[in-house]
C-alpha positions, 0 to 999 in steps of 0.5 A, a space after each residue: 106356418 103354411 106348408 108349400 102347395 103342390 103345383 097341382 093344388 096351387 093351380 086347382 085353387 087358382 082355377 076356383 076363383 071362378 066356379 068350375 066343375 072337375 073337368 073344367 078345372 083339368 082343362 084350364 090347368 092344362 091350358 094355363 100351363 101350356 100342357 105341362 101340367 095335366 091333372 087326371 080325374 083321380 088326382 083332381 077329384 081326390 084333391 077336391 075332396 081334400 081341399 073341401 075337408 080343409 075348407 079351402 073350397 066349397 061346392 055350389 048348390 045345384 045339380 048333383 051330377 056336375 058339382 061346381 066348386 069355388 074357392 073360400 075366403 080361407 082358400 084365398 088366404 092360402 093362395 095369397 101366402 103361397 104367392 108371397 112365398 113364391 115371390 120371395 123365392 123368385 126375388 132371391 134367386 133373381 138377386 143371386 143370379 144378377 149378382 153372380 152373373 156380373 162377376 
């Protein structure tokens, strides 16, 4: 069974549905989360290395100074499983809130 993704890893994988370099990832994650999630350089590049090791992302050929990363088919599977897990959590919470709110 797939372990739940951290919020930072989840956002990094989402960001890489389009090729991006590390700084671009940090910017888009902060934008998507309305400033709530701010990834530092060390966190981002450590996560990118880990995600490459797991084959969830890969680098694109090109200039070595500004590596661009992109999600792999395996990485997309992981994101889809996480979205399904989060949807289940949300749906169950919503059902309970609605049921208890009416009593």
